[in-house]
N, CA and C atoms of all chains as a GROMACS GRO file, in nm:
protein
  627
    1MET      N    1   0.085  -0.119   0.000
    1MET     CA    2   0.000   0.000   0.000
    1MET      C    3   0.089   0.125   0.000
    2ARG      N    4   0.058   0.218  -0.089
    2ARG     CA    5   0.134   0.343  -0.090
    2ARG      C    6   0.064   0.445  -0.001
    3VAL      N    7   0.141   0.510   0.083
    3VAL     CA    8   0.080   0.609   0.173
    3VAL      C    9   0.161   0.739   0.168
    4VAL      N   10   0.094   0.849   0.202
    4VAL     CA   11   0.167   0.974   0.224
    4VAL      C   12   0.201   0.973   0.373
    5VAL      N   13   0.329   0.956   0.402
    5VAL     CA   14   0.371   0.929   0.540
    5VAL      C   15   0.323   1.036   0.638
    6LYS      N   16   0.336   1.162   0.597
    6LYS     CA   17   0.298   1.272   0.686
    6LYS      C   18   0.151   1.260   0.726
    7GLU      N   19   0.066   1.237   0.627
    7GLU     CA   20  -0.078   1.226   0.655
    7GLU      C   21  -0.109   1.099   0.734
    8TRP      N   22  -0.041   0.991   0.697
    8TRP     CA   23  -0.063   0.864   0.766
    8TRP      C   24  -0.028   0.877   0.915
    9LEU      N   25   0.084   0.946   0.943
    9LEU     CA   26   0.126   0.964   1.082
    9LEU      C   27   0.024   1.046   1.161
   10LYS      N   28  -0.033   1.148   1.094
   10LYS     CA   29  -0.133   1.232   1.161
   10LYS      C   30  -0.258   1.151   1.194
   11GLU      N   31  -0.298   1.067   1.100
   11GLU     CA   32  -0.421   0.988   1.118
   11GLU      C   33  -0.402   0.876   1.221
   12ASN      N   34  -0.281   0.823   1.230
   12ASN     CA   35  -0.258   0.706   1.316
   12ASN      C   36  -0.159   0.732   1.427
   13GLY      N   37  -0.164   0.853   1.480
   13GLY     CA   38  -0.070   0.894   1.586
   13GLY      C   39  -0.072   0.802   1.707
   14ALA      N   40  -0.192   0.754   1.745
   14ALA     CA   41  -0.204   0.669   1.863
   14ALA      C   42  -0.131   0.536   1.842
   15TYR      N   43  -0.148   0.479   1.723
   15TYR     CA   44  -0.080   0.353   1.692
   15TYR      C   45   0.072   0.373   1.694
   16VAL      N   46   0.116   0.484   1.634
   16VAL     CA   47   0.260   0.512   1.628
   16VAL      C   48   0.316   0.524   1.770
   17ALA      N   49   0.243   0.597   1.856
   17ALA     CA   50   0.287   0.616   1.994
   17ALA      C   51   0.298   0.481   2.067
   18LEU      N   52   0.198   0.396   2.044
   18LEU     CA   53   0.196   0.264   2.110
   18LEU      C   54   0.315   0.178   2.064
   19TRP      N   55   0.339   0.178   1.932
   19TRP     CA   56   0.451   0.100   1.879
   19TRP      C   57   0.584   0.153   1.932
   20LEU      N   58   0.596   0.286   1.936
   20LEU     CA   59   0.721   0.346   1.985
   20LEU      C   60   0.742   0.311   2.132
   21LEU      N   61   0.635   0.318   2.210
   21LEU     CA   62   0.645   0.286   2.353
   21LEU      C   63   0.689   0.140   2.372
   22MET      N   64   0.621   0.050   2.300
   22MET     CA   65   0.657  -0.093   2.313
   22MET      C   66   0.802  -0.116   2.268
   23GLY      N   67   0.842  -0.050   2.161
   23GLY     CA   68   0.977  -0.065   2.109
   23GLY      C   69   1.082  -0.018   2.208
   24LEU      N   70   1.057   0.098   2.267
   24LEU     CA   71   1.156   0.154   2.360
   24LEU      C   72   1.165   0.071   2.489
   25VAL      N   73   1.049   0.026   2.539
   25VAL     CA   74   1.052  -0.057   2.661
   25VAL      C   75   1.123  -0.190   2.631
   26THR      N   76   1.094  -0.247   2.514
   26THR     CA   77   1.160  -0.373   2.475
   26THR      C   78   1.311  -0.354   2.467
   27LEU      N   79   1.352  -0.240   2.410
   27LEU     CA   80   1.496  -0.210   2.405
   27LEU      C   81   1.553  -0.204   2.547
   28GLY      N   82   1.477  -0.145   2.637
   28GLY     CA   83   1.518  -0.138   2.777
   28GLY      C   84   1.534  -0.277   2.838
   29LEU      N   85   1.442  -0.367   2.804
   29LEU     CA   86   1.449  -0.504   2.856
   29LEU      C   87   1.575  -0.575   2.806
   30VAL      N   88   1.607  -0.551   2.679
   30VAL     CA   89   1.726  -0.613   2.620
   30VAL      C   90   1.852  -0.556   2.687
   31VAL      N   91   1.854  -0.425   2.706
   31VAL     CA   92   1.970  -0.361   2.771
   31VAL      C   93   1.986  -0.416   2.913
   32ARG      N   94   1.873  -0.436   2.982
   32ARG     CA   95   1.877  -0.489   3.118
   32ARG      C   96   1.942  -0.628   3.121
   33ASP      N   97   1.912  -0.708   3.017
   33ASP     CA   98   1.966  -0.844   3.011
   33ASP      C   99   2.109  -0.849   2.957
   34LEU      N  100   2.133  -0.776   2.850
   34LEU     CA  101   2.261  -0.790   2.779
   34LEU      C  102   2.365  -0.685   2.819
   35GLY      N  103   2.319  -0.574   2.875
   35GLY     CA  104   2.413  -0.467   2.911
   35GLY      C  105   2.480  -0.412   2.788
   36ILE      N  106   2.612  -0.399   2.795
   36ILE     CA  107   2.689  -0.339   2.685
   36ILE      C  108   2.681  -0.424   2.558
   37TYR      N  109   2.652  -0.554   2.574
   37TYR     CA  110   2.643  -0.642   2.456
   37TYR      C  111   2.522  -0.613   2.369
   38THR      N  112   2.432  -0.526   2.420
   38THR     CA  113   2.319  -0.482   2.337
   38THR      C  114   2.370  -0.421   2.208
   39LEU      N  115   2.486  -0.352   2.219
   39LEU     CA  116   2.545  -0.290   2.101
   39LEU      C  117   2.576  -0.395   1.994
   40ALA      N  118   2.622  -0.513   2.039
   40ALA     CA  119   2.653  -0.620   1.945
   40ALA      C  120   2.526  -0.672   1.877
   41ALA      N  121   2.414  -0.664   1.949
   41ALA     CA  122   2.286  -0.709   1.891
   41ALA      C  123   2.231  -0.606   1.794
   42ILE      N  124   2.261  -0.479   1.819
   42ILE     CA  125   2.206  -0.371   1.736
   42ILE      C  126   2.294  -0.345   1.613
   43LEU      N  127   2.425  -0.354   1.632
   43LEU     CA  128   2.521  -0.313   1.529
   43LEU      C  129   2.495  -0.370   1.388
   44PRO      N  130   2.469  -0.502   1.374
   44PRO     CA  131   2.447  -0.554   1.238
   44PRO      C  132   2.324  -0.492   1.170
   45PHE      N  133   2.229  -0.444   1.249
   45PHE     CA  134   2.105  -0.393   1.191
   45PHE      C  135   2.106  -0.241   1.175
   46LEU      N  136   2.220  -0.180   1.214
   46LEU     CA  137   2.232  -0.034   1.206
   46LEU      C  138   2.214   0.018   1.062
   47PRO      N  139   2.275  -0.048   0.961
   47PRO     CA  140   2.255   0.001   0.823
   47PRO      C  141   2.107   0.004   0.784
   48LEU      N  142   2.032  -0.101   0.822
   48LEU     CA  143   1.888  -0.106   0.794
   48LEU      C  144   1.817   0.012   0.860
   49PHE      N  145   1.852   0.037   0.985
   49PHE     CA  146   1.789   0.143   1.062
   49PHE      C  147   1.819   0.279   1.001
   50ILE      N  148   1.945   0.297   0.958
   50ILE     CA  149   1.985   0.426   0.897
   50ILE      C  150   1.908   0.448   0.766
   51VAL      N  151   1.897   0.343   0.685
   51VAL     CA  152   1.822   0.355   0.558
   51VAL      C  153   1.677   0.393   0.587
   52VAL      N  154   1.616   0.328   0.686
   52VAL     CA  155   1.477   0.358   0.722
   52VAL      C  156   1.464   0.504   0.765
   53LEU      N  157   1.557   0.550   0.848
   53LEU     CA  158   1.552   0.689   0.896
   53LEU      C  159   1.566   0.788   0.780
   54ILE      N  160   1.659   0.759   0.689
   54ILE     CA  161   1.681   0.849   0.574
   54ILE      C  162   1.554   0.855   0.488
   55ARG      N  163   1.496   0.736   0.459
   55ARG     CA  164   1.375   0.732   0.376
   55ARG      C  165   1.259   0.805   0.443
   56LEU      N  166   1.248   0.786   0.574
   56LEU     CA  167   1.140   0.849   0.649
   56LEU      C  168   1.155   1.002   0.646
   57THR      N  169   1.280   1.046   0.667
   57THR     CA  170   1.305   1.191   0.664
   57THR      C  171   1.273   1.249   0.527
   58GLN      N  172   1.314   1.177   0.422
   58GLN     CA  173   1.284   1.223   0.285
   58GLN      C  174   1.134   1.235   0.262
   59GLU      N  175   1.061   1.134   0.310
   59GLU     CA  176   0.915   1.133   0.292
   59GLU      C  177   0.851   1.249   0.367
   60LEU      N  178   0.900   1.274   0.489
   60LEU     CA  179   0.839   1.379   0.573
   60LEU      C  180   0.869   1.519   0.521
   61ARG      N  181   0.980   1.535   0.446
   61ARG     CA  182   1.016   1.667   0.391
   61ARG      C  183   0.939   1.701   0.265
   62LYS      N  184   0.873   1.602   0.207
   62LYS     CA  185   0.801   1.625   0.080
   62LYS      C  186   0.688   1.727   0.099
   63MET      N  187   0.567  -0.946   1.174
   63MET     CA  188   0.610  -0.928   1.312
   63MET      C  189   0.715  -0.817   1.320
   64ILE      N  190   0.705  -0.738   1.424
   64ILE     CA  191   0.806  -0.633   1.442
   64ILE      C  192   0.873  -0.651   1.578
   65ILE      N  193   0.804  -0.614   1.683
   65ILE     CA  194   0.863  -0.625   1.817
   65ILE      C  195   0.868  -0.770   1.864
   66ALA      N  196   0.782  -0.853   1.809
   66ALA     CA  197   0.780  -0.995   1.847
   66ALA      C  198   0.915  -1.063   1.818
   67HIS      N  199   0.990  -1.010   1.720
   67HIS     CA  200   1.120  -1.068   1.691
   67HIS      C  201   1.220  -1.043   1.804
   68ILE      N  202   1.185  -0.955   1.895
   68ILE     CA  203   1.271  -0.931   2.012
   68ILE      C  204   1.208  -0.993   2.138
   69THR      N  205   1.075  -0.979   2.150
   69THR     CA  206   1.010  -1.029   2.272
   69THR      C  207   1.012  -1.182   2.278
   70ILE      N  208   0.997  -1.249   2.165
   70ILE     CA  209   1.000  -1.397   2.166
   70ILE      C  210   1.137  -1.449   2.215
   71PRO      N  211   1.250  -1.397   2.162
   71PRO     CA  212   1.379  -1.439   2.220
   71PRO      C  213   1.390  -1.411   2.371
   72LEU      N  214   1.337  -1.296   2.414
   72LEU     CA  215   1.342  -1.263   2.557
   72LEU      C  216   1.265  -1.368   2.638
   73ILE      N  217   1.148  -1.408   2.588
   73ILE     CA  218   1.066  -1.509   2.657
   73ILE      C  219   1.138  -1.644   2.657
   74LEU      N  220   1.190  -1.684   2.540
   74LEU     CA  221   1.257  -1.814   2.528
   74LEU      C  222   1.378  -1.825   2.622
   75CYS      N  223   1.452  -1.714   2.633
   75CYS     CA  224   1.571  -1.715   2.720
   75CYS      C  225   1.536  -1.732   2.867
   76ARG      N  226   1.415  -1.691   2.903
   76ARG     CA  227   1.371  -1.707   3.042
   76ARG      C  228   1.325  -1.851   3.067
   77LEU      N  229   1.284  -1.920   2.964
   77LEU     CA  230   1.229  -2.055   2.980
   77LEU      C  231   1.330  -2.166   2.950
   78PHE      N  232   1.427  -2.136   2.864
   78PHE     CA  233   1.525  -2.238   2.824
   78PHE      C  234   1.667  -2.182   2.833
   79PRO      N  235   1.766  -2.270   2.851
   79PRO     CA  236   1.905  -2.220   2.860
   79PRO      C  237   1.961  -2.186   2.722
   80LEU      N  238   1.922  -2.071   2.671
   80LEU     CA  239   1.966  -2.028   2.539
   80LEU      C  240   2.048  -1.900   2.551
   81ASN      N  241   2.123  -1.868   2.446
   81ASN     CA  242   2.205  -1.747   2.444
   81ASN      C  243   2.123  -1.634   2.382
   82LEU      N  244   2.092  -1.531   2.463
   82LEU     CA  245   2.003  -1.424   2.417
   82LEU      C  246   2.061  -1.346   2.298
   83LEU      N  247   2.189  -1.317   2.305
   83LEU     CA  248   2.251  -1.239   2.197
   83LEU      C  249   2.240  -1.315   2.064
   84ALA      N  250   2.272  -1.445   2.067
   84ALA     CA  251   2.264  -1.526   1.945
   84ALA      C  252   2.119  -1.538   1.896
   85LEU      N  253   2.027  -1.553   1.991
   85LEU     CA  254   1.884  -1.562   1.954
   85LEU      C  255   1.838  -1.434   1.884
   86LEU      N  256   1.878  -1.319   1.940
   86LEU     CA  257   1.837  -1.191   1.883
   86LEU      C  258   1.899  -1.172   1.744
   87LEU      N  259   2.026  -1.209   1.730
   87LEU     CA  260   2.092  -1.194   1.600
   87LEU      C  261   2.026  -1.288   1.497
   88GLY      N  262   1.996  -1.410   1.540
   88GLY     CA  263   1.930  -1.505   1.450
   88GLY      C  264   1.790  -1.459   1.415
   89SER      N  265   1.723  -1.401   1.512
   89SER     CA  266   1.586  -1.356   1.491
   89SER      C  267   1.580  -1.236   1.396
   90GLY      N  268   1.686  -1.158   1.394
   90GLY     CA  269   1.687  -1.040   1.306
   90GLY      C  270   1.745  -1.069   1.169
   91ALA      N  271   1.827  -1.175   1.160
   91ALA     CA  272   1.900  -1.204   1.036
   91ALA      C  273   1.812  -1.213   0.910
   92PRO      N  274   1.694  -1.276   0.917
   92PRO     CA  275   1.613  -1.286   0.794
   92PRO      C  276   1.577  -1.151   0.734
   93ASN      N  277   1.573  -1.046   0.815
   93ASN     CA  278   1.526  -0.917   0.764
   93ASN      C  279   1.629  -0.841   0.680
   94PHE      N  280   1.748  -0.898   0.663
   94PHE     CA  281   1.844  -0.831   0.576
   94PHE      C  282   1.796  -0.828   0.431
   95ASP      N  283   1.702  -0.915   0.397
   95ASP     CA  284   1.653  -0.909   0.259
   95ASP      C  285   1.551  -0.796   0.238
   96ALA      N  286   1.532  -0.714   0.341
   96ALA     CA  287   1.445  -0.596   0.326
   96ALA      C  288   1.520  -0.479   0.267
   97ILE      N  289   1.655  -0.488   0.260
   97ILE     CA  290   1.735  -0.374   0.213
   97ILE      C  291   1.694  -0.328   0.072
   98PRO      N  292   1.682  -0.420  -0.026
   98PRO     CA  293   1.641  -0.372  -0.160
   98PRO      C  294   1.506  -0.301  -0.158
   99THR      N  295   1.414  -0.350  -0.077
   99THR     CA  296   1.282  -0.286  -0.066
   99THR      C  297   1.296  -0.146  -0.008
  100LEU      N  298   1.379  -0.134   0.095
  100LEU     CA  299   1.395  -0.004   0.161
  100LEU      C  300   1.466   0.097   0.072
  101LEU      N  301   1.554   0.048  -0.014
  101LEU     CA  302   1.630   0.139  -0.100
  101LEU      C  303   1.550   0.186  -0.222
  102ARG      N  304   1.436   0.125  -0.248
  102ARG     CA  305   1.356   0.166  -0.363
  102ARG      C  306   1.302   0.308  -0.343
  103LYS      N  307   1.292   0.379  -0.455
  103LYS     CA  308   1.240   0.516  -0.448
  103LYS      C  309   1.091   0.515  -0.418
  104LYS      N  310   1.021   0.417  -0.478
  104LYS     CA  311   0.877   0.410  -0.456
  104LYS      C  312   0.840   0.272  -0.404
  105THR      N  313   0.743   0.268  -0.315
  105THR     CA  314   0.696   0.140  -0.265
  105THR      C  315   0.626   0.067  -0.380
  106PRO      N  316   0.659  -0.062  -0.401
  106PRO     CA  317   0.592  -0.132  -0.511
  106PRO      C  318   0.442  -0.144  -0.486
  107LYS      N  319   0.365  -0.142  -0.596
  107LYS     CA  320   0.219  -0.152  -0.581
  107LYS      C  321   0.181  -0.285  -0.519
  108ASN      N  322   0.251  -0.390  -0.562
  108ASN     CA  323   0.222  -0.522  -0.508
  108ASN      C  324   0.332  -0.562  -0.409
  109ALA      N  325   0.301  -0.549  -0.280
  109ALA     CA  326   0.400  -0.578  -0.176
  109ALA      C  327   0.444  -0.725  -0.179
  110MET      N  328   0.358  -0.811  -0.231
  110MET     CA  329   0.387  -0.955  -0.233
  110MET      C  330   0.503  -0.986  -0.328
  111ALA      N  331   0.526  -0.897  -0.424
  111ALA     CA  332   0.627  -0.927  -0.525
  111ALA      C  333   0.767  -0.883  -0.483
  112GLU      N  334   0.779  -0.813  -0.371
  112GLU     CA  335   0.911  -0.763  -0.332
  112GLU      C  336   1.000  -0.875  -0.279
  113LEU      N  337   1.132  -0.846  -0.276
  113LEU     CA  338   1.229  -0.948  -0.236
  113LEU      C  339   1.215  -0.984  -0.087
  114HIS      N  340   1.178  -0.886  -0.005
  114HIS     CA  341   1.168  -0.913   0.137
  114HIS      C  342   1.076  -1.031   0.164
  115ALA      N  343   1.125  -1.124   0.244
  115ALA     CA  344   1.052  -1.246   0.281
  115ALA      C  345   1.041  -1.345   0.166
  116GLY      N  346   1.106  -1.314   0.054
  116GLY     CA  347   1.101  -1.406  -0.059
  116GLY      C  348   1.239  -1.458  -0.096
  117SER      N  349   1.338  -1.434  -0.010
  117SER     CA  350   1.475  -1.479  -0.040
  117SER      C  351   1.511  -1.598   0.049
  118ILE      N  352   1.631  -1.652   0.029
  118ILE     CA  353   1.676  -1.767   0.107
  118ILE      C  354   1.689  -1.732   0.256
  119LEU      N  355   1.706  -1.603   0.286
  119LEU     CA  356   1.717  -1.560   0.427
  119LEU      C  357   1.589  -1.590   0.506
  120HIS      N  358   1.478  -1.601   0.436
  120HIS     CA  359   1.352  -1.631   0.501
  120HIS      C  360   1.312  -1.777   0.482
  121THR      N  361   1.412  -1.867   0.479
  121THR     CA  362   1.381  -2.010   0.468
  121THR      C  363   1.446  -2.085   0.586
  122PRO      N  364   1.374  -2.180   0.647
  122PRO     CA  365   1.432  -2.257   0.758
  122PRO      C  366   1.557  -2.333   0.715
  123PHE      N  367   1.563  -2.370   0.586
  123PHE     CA  368   1.674  -2.446   0.531
  123PHE      C  369   1.809  -2.382   0.566
  124LEU      N  370   1.818  -2.249   0.544
  124LEU     CA  371   1.943  -2.178   0.568
  124LEU      C  372   1.990  -2.194   0.713
  125TYR      N  373   1.894  -2.182   0.806
  125TYR     CA  374   1.930  -2.184   0.948
  125TYR      C  375   1.962  -2.326   0.997
  126LEU      N  376   1.916  -2.427   0.924
  126LEU     CA  377   1.954  -2.564   0.957
  126LEU      C  378   2.093  -2.594   0.903
  127VAL      N  379   2.121  -2.541   0.783
  127VAL     CA  380   2.250  -2.566   0.719
  127VAL      C  381   2.364  -2.501   0.797
  128ILE      N  382   2.338  -2.383   0.853
  128ILE     CA  383   2.450  -2.313   0.920
  128ILE      C  384   2.475  -2.360   1.063
  129VAL      N  385   2.388  -2.447   1.116
  129VAL     CA  386   2.409  -2.496   1.253
  129VAL      C  387   2.550  -2.556   1.270
  130PRO      N  388   2.591  -2.654   1.185
  130PRO     CA  389   2.724  -2.712   1.208
  130PRO      C  390   2.838  -2.612   1.192
  131ILE      N  391   2.819  -2.513   1.105
  131ILE     CA  392   2.926  -2.414   1.084
  131ILE      C  393   2.942  -2.327   1.209
  132VAL      N  394   2.828  -2.277   1.259
  132VAL     CA  395   2.834  -2.193   1.380
  132VAL      C  396   2.880  -2.276   1.499
  133TRP      N  397   2.834  -2.401   1.506
  133TRP     CA  398   2.874  -2.493   1.613
  133TRP      C  399   3.026  -2.507   1.617
  134TYR      N  400   3.086  -2.528   1.499
  134TYR     CA  401   3.231  -2.548   1.490
  134TYR      C  402   3.307  -2.426   1.542
  135PHE      N  403   3.261  -2.306   1.503
  135PHE     CA  404   3.335  -2.184   1.539
  135PHE      C  405   3.297  -2.127   1.677
  136LEU      N  406   3.168  -2.136   1.714
  136LEU     CA  407   3.124  -2.064   1.834
  136LEU      C  408   3.060  -2.152   1.941
  137GLY      N  409   3.041  -2.278   1.913
  137GLY     CA  410   2.984  -2.368   2.014
  137GLY      C  411   2.837  -2.401   1.988
  138LEU      N  412   2.793  -2.509   2.052
  138LEU     CA  413   2.658  -2.561   2.026
  138LEU      C  414   2.547  -2.468   2.074
  139SER      N  415   2.565  -2.411   2.193
  139SER     CA  416   2.460  -2.325   2.249
  139SER      C  417   2.431  -2.206   2.158
  140ILE      N  418   2.538  -2.143   2.110
  140ILE     CA  419   2.522  -2.026   2.021
  140ILE      C  420   2.462  -2.070   1.888
  141ALA      N  421   2.507  -2.185   1.837
  141ALA     CA  422   2.455  -2.235   1.708
  141ALA      C  423   2.305  -2.262   1.717
  142ILE      N  424   2.264  -2.332   1.823
  142ILE     CA  425   2.122  -2.364   1.838
  142ILE      C  426   2.041  -2.236   1.859
  143SER      N  427   2.092  -2.146   1.941
  143SER     CA  428   2.019  -2.021   1.969
  143SER      C  429   2.002  -1.939   1.842
  144PHE      N  430   2.109  -1.924   1.764
  144PHE     CA  431   2.104  -1.844   1.642
  144PHE      C  432   2.003  -1.903   1.543
  145SER      N  433   2.014  -2.034   1.522
  145SER     CA  434   1.925  -2.099   1.425
  145SER      C  435   1.780  -2.099   1.472
  146LEU      N  436   1.761  -2.122   1.600
  146LEU     CA  437   1.625  -2.119   1.656
  146LEU      C  438   1.562  -1.981   1.636
  147GLY      N  439   1.642  -1.877   1.659
  147GLY     CA  440   1.594  -1.740   1.639
  147GLY      C  441   1.546  -1.720   1.496
  148GLY      N  442   1.625  -1.765   1.400
  148GLY     CA  443   1.589  -1.749   1.259
  148GLY      C  444   1.466  -1.830   1.223
  149ILE      N  445   1.461  -1.955   1.271
  149ILE     CA  446   1.349  -2.044   1.236
  149ILE      C  447   1.218  -1.995   1.299
  150ILE      N  448   1.226  -1.949   1.423
  150ILE     CA  449   1.104  -1.896   1.488
  150ILE      C  450   1.055  -1.771   1.414
  151HIS      N  451   1.147  -1.687   1.373
  151HIS     CA  452   1.112  -1.567   1.295
  151HIS      C  453   1.029  -1.609   1.173
  152ILE      N  454   1.078  -1.709   1.102
  152ILE     CA  455   1.012  -1.751   0.978
  152ILE      C  456   0.875  -1.812   1.006
  153PHE      N  457   0.868  -1.899   1.106
  153PHE     CA  458   0.739  -1.964   1.135
  153PHE      C  459   0.636  -1.863   1.187
  154MET      N  460   0.680  -1.765   1.264
  154MET     CA  461   0.585  -1.663   1.312
  154MET      C  462   0.531  -1.583   1.194
  155GLU      N  463   0.617  -1.558   1.096
  155GLU     CA  464   0.574  -1.478   0.981
  155GLU      C  465   0.489  -1.557   0.882
  156CYS      N  466   0.481  -1.688   0.903
  156CYS     CA  467   0.390  -1.768   0.819
  156CYS      C  468   0.245  -1.730   0.847
  157LEU      N  469   0.224  -1.654   0.953
  157LEU     CA  470   0.088  -1.613   0.988
  157LEU      C  471   0.043  -1.491   0.907
  158ASP      N  472   0.130  -1.441   0.819
  158ASP     CA  473   0.086  -1.324   0.741
  158ASP      C  474   0.039  -1.365   0.601
  159GLU      N  475  -0.010  -1.263   0.531
  159GLU     CA  476  -0.074  -1.284   0.401
  159GLU      C  477   0.020  -1.346   0.296
  160LYS      N  478   0.148  -1.314   0.305
  160LYS     CA  479   0.243  -1.361   0.204
  160LYS      C  480   0.287  -1.505   0.228
  161GLY      N  481   0.305  -1.541   0.354
  161GLY     CA  482   0.356  -1.674   0.384
  161GLY      C  483   0.506  -1.681   0.361
  162ARG      N  484   0.566  -1.795   0.386
  162ARG     CA  485   0.710  -1.810   0.368
  162ARG      C  486   0.741  -1.942   0.297
  163MET      N  487   0.860  -1.946   0.233
  163MET     CA  488   0.900  -2.067   0.158
  163MET      C  489   0.955  -2.170   0.257
  164LEU      N  490   0.866  -2.240   0.324
  164LEU     CA  491   0.908  -2.332   0.430
  164LEU      C  492   0.986  -2.452   0.378
  165LEU      N  493   0.955  -2.496   0.257
  165LEU     CA  494   1.019  -2.618   0.206
  165LEU      C  495   1.132  -2.590   0.106
  166TYR      N  496   1.174  -2.465   0.095
  166TYR     CA  497   1.286  -2.432   0.008
  166TYR      C  498   1.409  -2.512   0.052
  167PRO      N  499   1.490  -2.572  -0.031
  167PRO     CA  500   1.501  -2.563  -0.177
  167PRO      C  501   1.416  -2.668  -0.251
  168PHE      N  502   1.337  -2.746  -0.180
  168PHE     CA  503   1.258  -2.850  -0.247
  168PHE      C  504   1.136  -2.790  -0.318
  169SER      N  505   1.085  -2.681  -0.265
  169SER     CA  506   0.970  -2.616  -0.326
  169SER      C  507   0.980  -2.465  -0.303
  170LYS      N  508   0.934  -2.388  -0.401
  170LYS     CA  509   0.937  -2.242  -0.386
  170LYS      C  510   0.798  -2.190  -0.349
  171LYS      N  511   0.714  -2.282  -0.305
  171LYS     CA  512   0.578  -2.242  -0.268
  171LYS      C  513   0.579  -2.169  -0.133
  172PHE      N  514   0.496  -2.067  -0.123
  172PHE     CA  515   0.484  -1.991   0.003
  172PHE      C  516   0.372  -2.053   0.087
  173TYR      N  517   0.406  -2.094   0.208
  173TYR     CA  518   0.307  -2.155   0.298
  173TYR      C  519   0.263  -2.052   0.402
  174ARG      N  520   0.134  -2.049   0.430
  174ARG     CA  521   0.085  -1.948   0.524
  174ARG      C  522  -0.041  -1.995   0.596
  175ILE      N  523  -0.064  -1.935   0.713
  175ILE     CA  524  -0.194  -1.943   0.779
  175ILE      C  525  -0.233  -1.797   0.795
  176TYR      N  526  -0.317  -1.748   0.705
  176TYR     CA  527  -0.342  -1.605   0.694
  176TYR      C  528  -0.418  -1.549   0.815
  177VAL      N  529  -0.344  -1.481   0.900
  177VAL     CA  530  -0.406  -1.414   1.016
  177VAL      C  531  -0.379  -1.263   1.010
  178PHE      N  532  -0.254  -1.228   0.976
  178PHE     CA  533  -0.214  -1.088   0.978
  178PHE      C  534  -0.188  -1.036   0.837
  179PRO      N  535  -0.202  -0.902   0.818
  179PRO     CA  536  -0.169  -0.846   0.686
  179PRO      C  537  -0.018  -0.845   0.665
  180TYR      N  538   0.026  -0.845   0.540
  180TYR     CA  539   0.169  -0.841   0.511
  180TYR      C  540   0.216  -0.697   0.496
  181ASP      N  541   0.133  -0.615   0.435
  181ASP     CA  542   0.170  -0.476   0.408
  181ASP      C  543   0.205  -0.402   0.538
  182PHE      N  544   0.319  -0.334   0.538
  182PHE     CA  545   0.372  -0.271   0.659
  182PHE      C  546   0.274  -0.171   0.722
  183TRP      N  547   0.217  -0.083   0.641
  183TRP     CA  548   0.130   0.023   0.694
  183TRP      C  549   0.000  -0.034   0.748
  184THR      N  550  -0.052  -0.135   0.682
  184THR     CA  551  -0.175  -0.200   0.728
  184THR      C  552  -0.145  -0.277   0.856
  185TYR      N  553  -0.028  -0.340   0.858
  185TYR     CA  554   0.013  -0.420   0.974
  185TYR      C  555   0.015  -0.336   1.102
  186LEU      N  556   0.068  -0.213   1.090
  186LEU     CA  557   0.082  -0.127   1.208
  186LEU      C  558  -0.052  -0.090   1.272
  187THR      N  559  -0.158  -0.090   1.193
  187THR     CA  560  -0.288  -0.046   1.248
  187THR      C  561  -0.388  -0.162   1.257
  188ASP      N  562  -0.338  -0.284   1.242
  188ASP     CA  563  -0.428  -0.401   1.248
  188ASP      C  564  -0.450  -0.442   1.394
  189LYS      N  565  -0.576  -0.463   1.430
  189LYS     CA  566  -0.609  -0.493   1.571
  189LYS      C  567  -0.551  -0.629   1.615
  190LYS      N  568  -0.562  -0.730   1.528
  190LYS     CA  569  -0.511  -0.864   1.564
  190LYS      C  570  -0.360  -0.858   1.588
  191THR      N  571  -0.292  -0.783   1.504
  191THR     CA  572  -0.148  -0.767   1.518
  191THR      C  573  -0.114  -0.707   1.653
  192LEU      N  574  -0.186  -0.600   1.685
  192LEU     CA  575  -0.159  -0.530   1.811
  192LEU      C  576  -0.184  -0.621   1.931
  193ILE      N  577  -0.290  -0.701   1.922
  193ILE     CA  578  -0.321  -0.792   2.033
  193ILE      C  579  -0.206  -0.892   2.052
  194LEU      N  580  -0.161  -0.955   1.943
  194LEU     CA  581  -0.053  -1.054   1.953
  194LEU      C  582   0.078  -0.989   2.001
  195GLU      N  583   0.115  -0.880   1.933
  195GLU     CA  584   0.244  -0.816   1.966
  195GLU      C  585   0.244  -0.762   2.109
  196SER      N  586   0.133  -0.700   2.150
  196SER     CA  587   0.132  -0.644   2.286
  196SER      C  588   0.125  -0.754   2.391
  197THR      N  589   0.058  -0.867   2.360
  197THR     CA  590   0.055  -0.980   2.454
  197THR      C  591   0.196  -1.035   2.475
  198LEU      N  592   0.268  -1.055   2.365
  198LEU     CA  593   0.406  -1.105   2.375
  198LEU      C  594   0.493  -1.005   2.450
  199PHE      N  595   0.468  -0.877   2.425
  199PHE     CA  596   0.543  -0.770   2.492
  199PHE      C  597   0.519  -0.775   2.644
  200ILE      N  598   0.394  -0.793   2.684
  200ILE     CA  599   0.361  -0.797   2.827
  200ILE      C  600   0.422  -0.922   2.892
  201VAL      N  601   0.408  -1.036   2.824
  201VAL     CA  602   0.465  -1.161   2.878
  201VAL      C  603   0.617  -1.146   2.896
  202ALA      N  604   0.684  -1.091   2.794
  202ALA     CA  605   0.830  -1.073   2.802
  202ALA      C  606   0.866  -0.980   2.916
  203SER      N  607   0.791  -0.870   2.930
  203SER     CA  608   0.821  -0.773   3.036
  203SER      C  609   0.806  -0.837   3.174
  204VAL      N  610   0.697  -0.911   3.192
  204VAL     CA  611   0.671  -0.975   3.322
  204VAL      C  612   0.781  -1.078   3.351
  205LEU      N  613   0.814  -1.162   3.252
  205LEU     CA  614   0.915  -1.265   3.273
  205LEU      C  615   1.052  -1.206   3.305
  206VAL      N  616   1.088  -1.097   3.237
  206VAL     CA  617   1.218  -1.034   3.261
  206VAL      C  618   1.226  -0.986   3.405
  207PHE      N  619   1.115  -0.935   3.458
  207PHE     CA  620   1.120  -0.880   3.593
  207PHE      C  621   1.104  -0.985   3.703
  208ILE      N  622   1.036  -1.098   3.673
  208ILE     CA  623   1.018  -1.197   3.781
  208ILE      C  624   1.121  -1.309   3.778
  209ARG      N  625   1.190  -1.329   3.665
  209ARG     CA  626   1.286  -1.439   3.660
  209ARG      C  627   1.429  -1.390   3.646
   0.00000   0.00000   0.00000
């Protein structure tokens, strides 16, 4: 499905907030268990995350 | 699945003697085939046709084949944890509209039990998705704090 990200975010703000909350708490749980090794779990996926952030920023600037 | 790829390893580590780091890396590994999709200028009209979830990274075969290799270099616990992470990722995603190539390389057929949407934007606002993901999130949170 193609969406206009800016409009989609406005319409579904509650869902976005919920996902962000769950994501951040889950990250906290991982940090609690793995400590500094969390970086080793995140590092391989950093390129994916950076690409997503760049694409999202591009979409939001349109 | 989005957060479930992290909460399921957290739950499994509380119930079985597995390596959390290897489980998380294995659980995330299949998603490397999302890179071509993410790099596209425009989202394809037909999400089912994209490479994500349609490559060898999303097949249980790969994670079975690499067990002896990882075992040799890093030990049995890490090998089992990594492969289990990948295989659980794939089986959980069989619940979406696209399904996964469970019998690859013997068959390229996508097997599924259609419960959740595949499309990312629809997935984020689907009630069934939220129920499953938030339930796993709550179970993982409770287990992390009590065990």
